[in-house]
Residue frames as qw, qx, qy, qz and C-alpha x, y, z in Angstrom:
[[0.978, 0.077, -0.052, 0.189, 52.40, 59.51, 68.34],
 [0.439, -0.755, 0.315, 0.371, 56.11, 60.11, 69.54],
 [0.429, 0.721, -0.478, -0.260, 58.80, 60.52, 66.95],
 [0.992, 0.046, -0.119, -0.007, 60.19, 57.19, 65.78],
 [0.512, -0.648, 0.495, 0.269, 63.57, 55.92, 66.88],
 [0.750, 0.615, -0.235, -0.062, 65.78, 55.55, 63.78],
 [0.730, -0.493, 0.442, 0.172, 68.47, 52.95, 64.28],
 [0.458, 0.719, -0.459, -0.250, 71.31, 53.04, 61.85],
 [0.826, -0.194, 0.526, 0.051, 72.56, 49.58, 60.85],
 [0.195, 0.551, -0.660, -0.471, 74.63, 47.99, 58.10],
 [0.902, 0.191, 0.253, -0.293, 73.56, 45.14, 55.89],
 [0.504, -0.304, 0.706, 0.393, 75.69, 42.42, 54.23],
 [0.125, 0.223, 0.765, 0.591, 73.22, 42.21, 51.26],
 [0.343, 0.165, 0.162, -0.910, 70.25, 44.32, 50.29],
 [0.559, 0.052, -0.597, -0.573, 68.62, 41.74, 48.06],
 [0.486, -0.118, 0.731, -0.463, 66.17, 39.35, 49.62],
 [0.204, -0.010, -0.876, -0.437, 65.06, 36.17, 48.00],
 [0.566, 0.014, 0.196, -0.801, 61.28, 36.05, 48.01],
 [0.055, 0.028, 0.998, 0.027, 59.42, 32.88, 48.47],
 [0.315, 0.478, 0.664, -0.481, 55.79, 32.08, 47.59],
 [0.432, 0.554, 0.642, 0.306, 53.31, 32.95, 44.83],
 [0.018, -0.850, -0.043, 0.525, 54.61, 36.45, 43.94],
 [0.717, 0.669, 0.162, 0.108, 55.43, 37.83, 40.56],
 [0.257, 0.817, -0.443, 0.264, 59.00, 38.55, 41.53],
 [0.889, -0.122, -0.381, 0.221, 61.87, 36.65, 43.19],
 [0.518, -0.009, -0.293, 0.804, 63.90, 39.50, 44.72],
 [0.170, -0.938, -0.247, -0.171, 63.07, 42.51, 46.94],
 [0.491, 0.148, -0.271, 0.815, 65.17, 45.29, 48.26],
 [0.341, -0.867, -0.332, -0.147, 64.23, 47.50, 51.26],
 [0.355, 0.544, -0.339, 0.681, 66.51, 50.31, 52.41],
 [0.352, -0.398, 0.429, -0.731, 64.59, 50.49, 55.67],
 [0.374, -0.229, -0.898, 0.030, 63.16, 47.88, 58.02],
 [0.069, -0.587, -0.613, 0.524, 59.87, 49.03, 59.56],
 [0.162, 0.484, 0.455, 0.730, 57.72, 51.89, 58.32],
 [0.028, -0.148, -0.371, 0.916, 56.69, 55.23, 59.79],
 [0.425, -0.180, -0.407, -0.788, 53.43, 55.13, 57.82],
 [0.160, -0.038, 0.830, -0.534, 52.13, 52.51, 60.29],
 [0.603, -0.023, -0.380, -0.701, 49.29, 51.26, 58.33],
 [0.663, -0.254, 0.527, -0.467, 47.22, 48.89, 60.44],
 [0.930, 0.256, 0.134, -0.228, 46.94, 46.31, 57.74],
 [0.335, 0.738, -0.575, -0.110, 50.62, 46.06, 56.68],
 [0.985, -0.001, -0.164, -0.048, 51.70, 42.52, 56.17],
 [0.543, 0.505, -0.482, 0.467, 55.35, 43.39, 56.84],
 [0.475, -0.650, 0.350, -0.479, 54.65, 43.57, 60.65],
 [0.996, -0.078, -0.026, -0.034, 55.17, 39.77, 60.62],
 [0.709, 0.417, -0.330, 0.463, 58.85, 40.28, 59.86],
 [0.116, -0.645, 0.398, -0.641, 59.19, 42.42, 63.02],
 [0.833, -0.403, 0.182, -0.331, 57.65, 39.65, 65.12],
 [0.955, 0.148, -0.170, 0.195, 60.23, 37.18, 63.75],
 [0.427, 0.520, -0.371, 0.640, 63.05, 39.54, 64.82],
 [0.467, -0.340, -0.632, 0.517, 61.63, 39.74, 68.36],
 [0.050, -0.095, 0.091, -0.990, 60.14, 43.26, 68.07],
 [0.306, 0.477, 0.671, -0.478, 56.56, 44.17, 68.97],
 [0.266, 0.315, 0.682, 0.604, 54.81, 44.22, 65.57],
 [0.027, -0.841, -0.530, -0.103, 52.32, 46.72, 66.81],
 [0.250, -0.938, -0.010, 0.240, 54.34, 49.41, 68.64],
 [0.545, -0.515, 0.406, 0.522, 57.79, 48.83, 67.11],
 [0.620, 0.402, 0.562, 0.372, 56.95, 48.62, 63.53],
 [0.220, 0.865, 0.150, 0.426, 56.62, 52.41, 63.22],
 [0.452, -0.889, 0.049, -0.051, 58.34, 53.30, 66.44],
 [0.515, -0.587, 0.535, 0.324, 61.64, 51.71, 65.86],
 [0.729, 0.675, -0.007, -0.108, 62.80, 51.93, 62.21],
 [0.689, -0.351, 0.392, 0.499, 66.16, 50.39, 61.01],
 [0.421, 0.860, -0.148, -0.247, 68.07, 52.40, 58.48],
 [0.895, 0.037, 0.261, 0.360, 70.41, 50.35, 56.30],
 [0.058, -0.894, 0.146, 0.419, 72.91, 53.10, 55.87],
 [0.202, -0.442, 0.727, 0.485, 75.14, 51.11, 53.51],
 [0.695, 0.411, 0.546, -0.222, 72.17, 49.94, 51.33],
 [0.585, 0.755, -0.156, -0.251, 73.36, 51.45, 47.98],
 [0.042, 0.651, -0.754, -0.076, 76.83, 50.01, 48.41],
 [0.491, -0.069, 0.858, -0.137, 75.39, 46.55, 49.30],
 [0.720, 0.549, 0.322, -0.277, 73.06, 46.66, 46.29],
 [0.393, 0.769, -0.461, -0.205, 75.97, 47.47, 44.03],
 [0.192, -0.411, 0.891, -0.025, 77.80, 44.45, 45.34],
 [0.637, 0.216, 0.700, -0.240, 74.77, 42.25, 44.79],
 [0.670, 0.681, 0.176, -0.238, 74.20, 43.34, 41.28],
 [0.193, 0.784, -0.569, -0.158, 77.94, 43.18, 40.38],
 [0.587, -0.257, 0.767, -0.006, 78.11, 39.42, 41.03],
 [0.130, 0.277, -0.764, -0.567, 78.63, 37.32, 37.98],
 [0.034, 0.266, 0.963, 0.005, 75.71, 35.13, 38.85],
 [0.268, 0.505, 0.395, -0.719, 73.25, 38.00, 38.86],
 [0.300, 0.283, 0.761, 0.501, 70.86, 37.72, 35.90],
 [0.133, -0.015, -0.105, -0.985, 69.14, 41.14, 36.02],
 [0.183, -0.476, -0.857, -0.073, 65.92, 39.84, 37.48],
 [0.235, -0.724, -0.258, -0.595, 63.12, 42.08, 38.53],
 [0.331, -0.067, -0.628, 0.701, 63.70, 43.68, 41.88],
 [0.294, -0.751, -0.492, -0.327, 60.74, 44.88, 43.92],
 [0.254, 0.218, -0.371, 0.866, 61.52, 47.94, 45.97],
 [0.353, -0.221, 0.211, -0.884, 59.27, 48.73, 49.01],
 [0.633, -0.217, -0.694, -0.266, 57.74, 45.32, 49.90],
 [0.609, -0.379, -0.612, 0.333, 58.58, 45.50, 53.62],
 [0.197, -0.568, -0.211, 0.771, 58.55, 49.32, 54.07],
 [0.438, 0.862, 0.251, 0.051, 57.71, 52.29, 52.07],
 [0.705, 0.107, 0.068, 0.698, 60.90, 53.44, 50.37],
 [0.158, 0.499, 0.080, 0.848, 59.67, 56.99, 50.59],
 [0.520, -0.712, -0.451, 0.138, 58.75, 57.13, 54.32],
 [0.123, -0.989, 0.024, -0.076, 59.83, 60.26, 56.17],
 [0.695, -0.508, 0.333, 0.384, 63.30, 58.84, 57.04],
 [0.690, 0.345, 0.401, 0.494, 64.09, 59.07, 53.30],
 [0.094, 0.976, 0.112, 0.162, 63.92, 62.79, 53.47],
 [0.371, -0.840, 0.390, 0.063, 67.13, 62.73, 55.48],
 [0.664, -0.348, 0.626, 0.214, 68.97, 59.66, 54.39],
 [0.493, 0.648, -0.306, -0.494, 68.17, 59.60, 50.65],
 [0.436, -0.289, 0.843, 0.122, 68.94, 55.90, 50.49],
 [0.659, 0.498, 0.557, -0.088, 66.17, 55.07, 47.99],
 [0.426, 0.875, -0.116, -0.200, 67.47, 57.65, 45.55],
 [0.077, -0.675, 0.717, 0.155, 70.95, 56.34, 45.86],
 [0.578, -0.003, 0.816, 0.005, 69.73, 52.75, 45.40],
 [0.642, 0.687, 0.305, -0.152, 67.75, 53.87, 42.22],
 [0.190, 0.861, -0.423, -0.209, 71.04, 55.29, 40.94],
 [0.320, -0.368, 0.866, 0.107, 72.67, 51.87, 41.39],
 [0.643, 0.361, 0.667, -0.106, 69.74, 50.21, 39.57],
 [0.484, 0.844, -0.050, -0.226, 70.26, 52.73, 36.68],
 [0.000, -0.724, 0.664, 0.186, 73.98, 51.88, 36.48],
 [0.305, -0.131, 0.940, 0.083, 73.13, 48.17, 36.18],
 [0.447, 0.079, -0.460, -0.763, 70.09, 48.74, 33.96],
 [0.024, -0.069, -0.969, 0.238, 68.04, 46.51, 36.31],
 [0.370, -0.450, -0.595, -0.554, 64.38, 45.94, 35.91],
 [0.076, -0.024, -0.582, 0.810, 62.47, 47.51, 38.92],
 [0.345, -0.645, -0.553, -0.399, 59.02, 47.73, 40.49],
 [0.121, 0.116, -0.503, 0.848, 58.35, 50.22, 43.32],
 [0.345, -0.644, -0.665, -0.157, 55.45, 50.46, 45.76],
 [0.221, -0.010, -0.363, 0.905, 54.77, 53.66, 47.68],
 [0.091, -0.793, -0.601, 0.028, 52.10, 55.74, 49.28],
 [0.317, -0.666, -0.075, 0.671, 54.26, 58.95, 49.16],
 [0.461, 0.871, 0.154, 0.068, 54.06, 61.78, 46.70],
 [0.316, -0.824, 0.389, 0.263, 57.68, 62.45, 47.80],
 [0.765, 0.071, 0.528, 0.361, 58.70, 60.11, 45.00],
 [0.450, 0.861, 0.191, 0.140, 58.38, 63.04, 42.68],
 [0.296, -0.850, 0.363, 0.244, 61.74, 64.25, 44.04],
 [0.511, -0.303, 0.739, 0.318, 63.28, 61.29, 42.14],
 [0.688, 0.622, 0.242, -0.286, 61.42, 61.94, 38.87],
 [0.315, 0.790, -0.477, -0.221, 64.65, 62.55, 36.97],
 [0.110, -0.392, 0.913, 0.036, 66.34, 59.25, 38.00],
 [0.634, 0.259, 0.676, -0.271, 63.05, 57.35, 37.47],
 [0.592, 0.732, -0.061, -0.331, 62.93, 58.65, 33.94],
 [0.152, 0.657, -0.731, -0.101, 66.57, 57.51, 33.41],
 [0.360, -0.168, 0.907, -0.139, 65.92, 54.08, 34.90],
 [0.684, 0.452, 0.440, -0.367, 62.80, 53.69, 32.71],
 [0.533, 0.732, -0.328, -0.269, 64.97, 54.29, 29.65],
 [0.070, 0.556, -0.828, 0.012, 67.50, 51.74, 30.75],
 [0.118, -0.030, -0.990, 0.075, 65.23, 48.90, 31.90],
 [0.396, -0.540, -0.603, -0.433, 61.57, 47.99, 32.51],
 [0.077, 0.021, -0.536, 0.840, 60.27, 50.07, 35.46],
 [0.368, -0.583, -0.595, -0.414, 56.85, 50.21, 37.18],
 [0.029, -0.172, 0.473, -0.864, 55.77, 52.57, 39.93],
 [0.357, -0.500, -0.773, -0.157, 52.75, 51.28, 42.04],
 [0.177, -0.331, 0.291, -0.880, 50.91, 53.81, 44.01],
 [0.190, -0.304, -0.912, 0.200, 48.93, 52.16, 46.88],
 [0.327, -0.111, 0.029, -0.938, 45.44, 53.70, 46.90],
 [0.078, -0.214, -0.972, 0.063, 42.66, 51.80, 48.65],
 [0.008, -0.801, -0.596, 0.049, 40.05, 54.61, 48.97],
 [0.318, 0.458, 0.139, 0.818, 39.76, 58.32, 48.44],
 [0.335, -0.825, -0.217, -0.400, 37.59, 59.82, 51.20],
 [0.040, 0.626, -0.491, 0.605, 39.25, 61.60, 54.19],
 [0.719, -0.468, 0.273, -0.435, 37.31, 59.64, 56.89],
 [0.999, -0.016, -0.005, 0.038, 38.70, 56.19, 55.96],
 [0.580, 0.564, -0.322, 0.492, 42.14, 57.54, 55.26],
 [0.211, -0.661, 0.379, -0.613, 42.26, 59.15, 58.71],
 [0.843, -0.344, 0.243, -0.334, 41.15, 55.88, 60.39],
 [0.983, 0.059, 0.125, 0.118, 43.24, 53.31, 58.53],
 [0.741, 0.258, 0.019, 0.620, 46.29, 55.14, 57.20],
 [0.219, -0.947, -0.203, 0.118, 46.64, 58.26, 59.48],
 [0.472, -0.680, 0.287, 0.482, 50.34, 58.67, 58.99],
 [0.536, 0.186, 0.577, 0.587, 50.46, 58.63, 55.19],
 [0.061, 0.161, -0.239, -0.956, 49.94, 61.27, 52.55],
 [0.608, 0.366, 0.353, -0.610, 46.32, 61.76, 51.49],
 [0.633, 0.183, 0.708, 0.253, 45.40, 59.33, 48.65],
 [0.463, 0.849, 0.252, 0.013, 44.37, 62.19, 46.33],
 [0.063, -0.889, 0.400, 0.213, 47.94, 63.54, 46.63],
 [0.571, -0.214, 0.752, 0.249, 49.28, 60.13, 45.66],
 [0.601, 0.569, 0.547, 0.129, 47.15, 60.24, 42.52],
 [0.177, 0.972, -0.061, -0.145, 48.49, 63.70, 41.80],
 [0.260, -0.653, 0.652, 0.286, 52.05, 62.38, 41.92],
 [0.652, 0.206, 0.713, 0.155, 50.95, 59.41, 39.70],
 [0.468, 0.825, 0.311, -0.062, 49.68, 61.86, 37.23],
 [0.006, -0.919, 0.333, 0.209, 52.91, 63.81, 37.19],
 [0.463, -0.407, 0.747, 0.250, 55.00, 60.77, 36.72],
 [0.627, 0.448, 0.630, 0.094, 52.82, 59.47, 33.95],
 [0.371, 0.924, 0.073, -0.062, 53.21, 62.80, 32.08],
 [0.157, -0.797, 0.551, 0.192, 56.98, 62.49, 32.66],
 [0.670, 0.410, -0.565, -0.252, 56.84, 59.13, 30.83],
 [0.029, -0.289, 0.900, -0.325, 57.24, 56.92, 33.86],
 [0.545, -0.224, -0.715, -0.377, 54.97, 53.86, 33.81],
 [0.102, -0.090, 0.659, -0.740, 52.68, 54.15, 36.88],
 [0.514, -0.343, -0.627, -0.475, 49.46, 52.72, 38.18],
 [0.523, -0.449, 0.273, -0.671, 47.29, 52.02, 41.17],
 [0.397, 0.020, -0.907, 0.141, 47.55, 49.11, 43.51],
 [0.579, -0.448, -0.008, -0.681, 44.28, 48.80, 45.38],
 [0.755, -0.104, -0.619, 0.191, 45.63, 46.62, 48.20],
 [0.081, 0.145, 0.986, -0.004, 44.17, 45.80, 50.49],
 [0.486, -0.345, -0.382, -0.707, 40.50, 45.52, 49.74],
 [0.010, -0.091, 0.786, -0.611, 39.02, 45.25, 53.20],
 [0.224, -0.442, -0.845, -0.200, 35.71, 43.60, 53.89],
 [0.249, -0.799, -0.531, 0.131, 33.04, 46.14, 54.99],
 [0.347, -0.649, 0.007, 0.677, 35.50, 48.96, 54.71],
 [0.173, 0.604, -0.320, -0.709, 36.32, 49.57, 51.04],
 [0.227, -0.024, 0.906, 0.357, 34.86, 46.65, 49.13],
 [0.422, 0.609, 0.540, -0.399, 31.53, 48.20, 48.23],
 [0.603, 0.470, 0.487, 0.423, 30.93, 48.82, 44.52],
 [0.105, 0.984, 0.101, 0.102, 30.91, 52.63, 44.81],
 [0.416, -0.805, 0.341, 0.251, 34.29, 52.70, 46.51],
 [0.699, -0.034, 0.582, 0.415, 35.86, 50.23, 44.02],
 [0.459, 0.710, 0.416, 0.335, 34.56, 52.23, 41.15],
 [0.108, -0.992, 0.033, 0.051, 35.71, 55.54, 42.60],
 [0.526, -0.601, 0.482, 0.361, 39.27, 54.31, 42.90],
 [0.634, 0.200, 0.611, 0.429, 39.36, 52.71, 39.41],
 [0.300, 0.869, 0.352, 0.174, 37.80, 55.79, 37.91],
 [0.197, -0.951, 0.180, 0.157, 40.24, 58.12, 39.57],
 [0.629, -0.349, 0.532, 0.446, 43.15, 55.99, 38.54],
 [0.552, 0.476, 0.563, 0.389, 41.99, 56.32, 34.94],
 [0.102, 0.964, 0.218, 0.111, 41.51, 60.03, 35.19],
 [0.369, -0.858, 0.303, 0.188, 44.96, 60.53, 36.60],
 [0.461, 0.722, -0.486, -0.174, 46.68, 58.71, 33.75],
 [0.590, -0.397, 0.697, -0.097, 47.34, 55.35, 35.38],
 [0.398, 0.361, -0.738, -0.407, 48.51, 52.56, 33.04],
 [0.530, -0.145, -0.830, -0.100, 46.91, 49.84, 35.17],
 [0.536, -0.490, 0.278, -0.629, 45.05, 48.92, 38.20],
 [0.558, 0.001, -0.826, 0.086, 45.58, 45.79, 40.36],
 [0.586, -0.504, 0.125, -0.623, 43.82, 44.66, 43.55],
 [0.502, 0.078, -0.834, 0.216, 44.24, 42.24, 46.35],
 [0.633, -0.631, -0.302, -0.331, 42.09, 41.30, 49.25],
 [0.323, -0.750, 0.444, -0.368, 43.33, 41.82, 52.82],
 [0.781, 0.128, -0.578, 0.197, 45.89, 39.30, 54.10],
 [0.462, -0.739, 0.251, -0.421, 46.19, 38.93, 57.90],
 [0.650, 0.151, -0.668, 0.329, 49.14, 36.93, 59.29],
 [0.592, -0.566, -0.521, 0.241, 49.02, 36.63, 63.13],
 [0.419, -0.292, -0.177, 0.841, 51.25, 39.65, 63.86],
 [0.059, -0.174, -0.319, -0.930, 49.21, 41.89, 61.46],
 [0.393, -0.525, -0.707, -0.264, 45.92, 40.42, 62.63],
 [0.415, -0.563, -0.520, 0.490, 46.43, 41.85, 66.18],
 [0.177, -0.248, 0.017, 0.952, 47.29, 45.33, 64.97],
 [0.205, -0.202, -0.547, -0.786, 44.48, 45.43, 62.45],
 [0.432, -0.539, -0.716, -0.098, 41.92, 44.12, 64.97],
 [0.323, -0.439, -0.370, 0.752, 43.06, 46.74, 67.47],
 [0.037, 0.075, -0.234, -0.969, 42.25, 49.42, 64.80],
 [0.329, -0.372, -0.717, -0.490, 38.89, 47.78, 64.04],
 [0.409, -0.503, -0.683, 0.337, 38.05, 47.89, 67.71],
 [0.150, -0.419, -0.179, 0.877, 38.56, 51.66, 67.75],
 [0.179, 0.266, -0.309, -0.895, 37.10, 52.66, 64.33],
 [0.608, 0.033, -0.494, -0.620, 34.86, 49.86, 63.24],
 [0.329, -0.194, 0.809, -0.448, 33.78, 47.78, 66.31],
 [0.776, 0.247, 0.233, -0.531, 30.68, 46.61, 64.50],
 [0.709, 0.509, -0.434, -0.223, 32.84, 44.76, 62.02],
 [0.211, -0.520, 0.803, -0.200, 34.77, 42.72, 64.55],
 [0.756, 0.050, 0.603, -0.250, 32.34, 39.67, 64.46],
 [0.768, 0.614, -0.003, -0.181, 32.52, 39.65, 60.66],
 [0.349, 0.707, -0.612, 0.055, 36.35, 39.65, 60.53],
 [0.467, -0.365, 0.765, -0.252, 36.48, 36.97, 63.26],
 [0.833, 0.273, 0.435, -0.205, 34.48, 34.77, 60.98],
 [0.655, 0.740, -0.135, -0.064, 36.21, 35.72, 57.67],
 [0.370, 0.684, -0.572, 0.261, 39.76, 35.52, 58.95],
 [0.885, -0.425, 0.161, -0.100, 40.05, 32.36, 60.95],
 [0.773, -0.139, 0.273, 0.556, 43.33, 32.16, 59.10],
 [0.302, -0.396, 0.198, 0.844, 45.44, 34.52, 57.05],
 [0.037, -0.069, -0.575, -0.814, 43.25, 34.58, 53.88],
 [0.565, 0.187, 0.228, -0.770, 39.70, 35.55, 53.36],
 [0.745, 0.215, 0.617, -0.131, 37.47, 32.79, 51.85],
 [0.375, -0.022, 0.663, 0.648, 38.33, 31.93, 48.27],
 [0.194, 0.658, 0.684, 0.246, 34.93, 32.89, 47.00],
 [0.115, -0.926, -0.176, 0.314, 35.23, 36.33, 48.48],
 [0.355, -0.515, 0.445, 0.641, 38.64, 36.87, 46.92],
 [0.338, 0.209, 0.737, 0.547, 37.35, 35.70, 43.59],
 [0.092, 0.827, 0.554, 0.018, 34.38, 38.07, 43.78],
 [0.204, -0.851, 0.066, 0.479, 36.57, 41.00, 44.51],
 [0.357, -0.290, 0.600, 0.655, 38.83, 40.17, 41.61],
 [0.286, 0.509, 0.733, 0.349, 35.85, 39.72, 39.24],
 [0.001, 0.928, 0.323, -0.186, 34.49, 43.17, 40.25],
 [0.227, -0.729, 0.297, 0.573, 37.91, 44.88, 39.68],
 [0.399, 0.030, 0.738, 0.544, 38.28, 43.10, 36.35],
 [0.214, 0.722, 0.640, 0.154, 34.93, 44.39, 35.29],
 [0.066, -0.942, -0.114, 0.308, 35.78, 47.91, 36.26],
 [0.388, -0.457, 0.501, 0.625, 39.07, 47.71, 34.46],
 [0.337, 0.311, 0.745, 0.484, 37.22, 46.85, 31.34],
 [0.079, 0.872, 0.482, -0.033, 34.76, 49.62, 31.76],
 [0.093, -0.955, 0.073, 0.273, 37.42, 52.20, 32.20],
 [0.714, 0.654, -0.195, 0.154, 39.82, 50.85, 29.63],
 [0.202, -0.759, 0.587, -0.198, 42.39, 49.81, 32.21],
 [0.999, 0.047, 0.010, -0.011, 42.79, 46.19, 31.15],
 [0.585, -0.577, 0.418, 0.388, 46.35, 45.08, 31.77],
 [0.653, 0.745, -0.102, -0.096, 48.52, 46.02, 28.80],
 [0.799, -0.300, 0.340, 0.396, 51.69, 44.19, 27.93],
 [0.350, 0.864, -0.298, -0.207, 54.51, 45.51, 25.68],
 [0.817, 0.408, -0.368, 0.175, 57.52, 43.88, 24.06],
 [0.073, 0.621, -0.563, 0.541, 59.62, 45.12, 26.90],
 [0.702, -0.367, 0.341, -0.506, 57.43, 43.20, 29.33],
 [0.987, 0.042, 0.147, -0.048, 58.45, 39.93, 27.67],
 [0.330, 0.815, -0.476, 0.027, 62.09, 40.82, 26.94],
 [0.298, 0.418, -0.827, 0.231, 63.76, 38.39, 29.29],
 [0.680, -0.353, -0.636, -0.090, 62.73, 35.47, 31.30],
 [0.554, -0.437, -0.491, 0.512, 62.09, 36.36, 34.94],
 [0.248, -0.174, -0.071, 0.950, 61.97, 40.08, 34.12],
 [0.003, -0.627, -0.656, -0.419, 58.32, 40.69, 33.42],
 [0.044, -0.069, 0.221, -0.972, 57.21, 44.25, 34.15],
 [0.080, -0.471, -0.878, -0.009, 53.84, 43.23, 35.59],
 [0.184, -0.531, -0.236, -0.792, 50.87, 45.58, 35.54],
 [0.627, -0.612, 0.058, -0.478, 50.69, 45.93, 39.38],
 [0.043, 0.556, -0.789, 0.257, 53.16, 44.41, 41.72],
 [0.351, -0.080, 0.868, -0.343, 50.78, 42.05, 43.36],
 [0.660, 0.228, -0.194, -0.689, 48.50, 41.33, 40.51],
 [0.589, 0.178, -0.776, -0.138, 49.64, 37.68, 40.26],
 [0.012, 0.081, -0.850, 0.520, 48.82, 37.13, 43.94],
 [0.573, 0.073, 0.149, -0.802, 45.12, 37.71, 43.38],
 [0.348, 0.031, 0.936, -0.037, 43.37, 34.32, 43.51],
 [0.494, 0.252, -0.295, -0.778, 41.28, 33.50, 40.56],
 [0.430, 0.080, 0.889, -0.131, 39.25, 30.34, 41.27],
 [0.152, 0.328, 0.805, 0.471, 36.71, 29.20, 38.66],
 [0.222, -0.312, -0.210, -0.900, 33.91, 31.55, 37.61],
 [0.024, -0.257, -0.824, 0.504, 31.26, 31.85, 40.36],
 [0.038, 0.745, 0.636, 0.200, 27.65, 32.82, 40.30],
 [0.084, 0.611, 0.014, 0.787, 27.04, 36.59, 40.36],
 [0.083, 0.033, -0.639, 0.764, 26.83, 38.28, 43.67],
 [0.098, -0.595, -0.793, 0.084, 23.51, 37.91, 45.34],
 [0.033, 0.639, 0.235, 0.732, 21.53, 41.15, 44.94],
 [0.381, -0.758, -0.018, -0.530, 21.38, 43.57, 47.82],
 [0.880, -0.422, -0.120, 0.179, 23.86, 41.66, 49.87],
 [0.153, -0.896, 0.404, 0.105, 27.07, 43.04, 51.22],
 [0.652, 0.500, -0.570, -0.025, 30.09, 41.42, 49.55],
 [0.073, 0.420, -0.825, 0.371, 31.70, 40.24, 52.60],
 [0.574, -0.070, 0.567, -0.586, 28.63, 38.93, 54.19],
 [0.835, 0.313, -0.140, -0.431, 27.58, 37.07, 51.12],
 [0.784, 0.350, -0.507, 0.076, 30.67, 34.89, 51.18],
 [0.177, -0.543, 0.630, -0.526, 31.30, 34.78, 54.95],
 [0.435, -0.097, -0.895, 0.010, 31.20, 31.29, 56.54],
 [0.560, -0.624, -0.298, -0.456, 28.28, 30.99, 58.93]]
């Protein structure tokens, strides 16, 4: 893959108002696009809206908001701002390689410390350890949660699905170091992908590893495929998992997998969290102010929880069991 084109730009505001069933109302992304280039990334859809190619440009043309810290300071200095939770890294990884040079995420964290603002971060990069000092300070000033995205642990699936990211076992190592430093951190198993990482052994391996590395929580969410992401993901399937293409064509006739599949995934994750003593734990800080909940896993509230369903049919693959005929 050729080096990405980094385009410096200025933003009027860094905060983005989030719509929909998410556990936060505001996000902040110092970059637009992501060099990690994960095939399943839902943020590709934002590139399509801007007229970019969501497959080639998402990682090949990354916008760098060079005034992001200054814009964030203006946003948080407004008299109308109520110190609501800000999710950092929803449309890009704030610790993608460009951060090594620009240091925008670190400078934005300094602004969040100055304003004592509740924060949640999602990343796949152990490079976050560079900012351990400022994360510790932010955690002392306001509720803070660091979510490490880990969907599987084996080298083969990592190389096929997330080839431009740090290995998942290194992410867990970073989680462990942050946890020992007193930073609240956990694992976000998102996405859970039918036929790829939804088998019981993989789910258990990730949850067990999260526990062993000191995670405070585990959350999971089934794969979500908007049209722009669907094309990139199906292209990856055609290369690495061609036998799964018919299954995905049936499961994803629209953005969401069938409700029964999503419910079964969530039920299995919930059972594993109980087994490994990773049930969601709440503190007084979590309830301190309306709209500022420090949720155990950034996307935990997105997981659909329909009424209890029958147990999974024995000896049937999870995706196949709930796939429309």
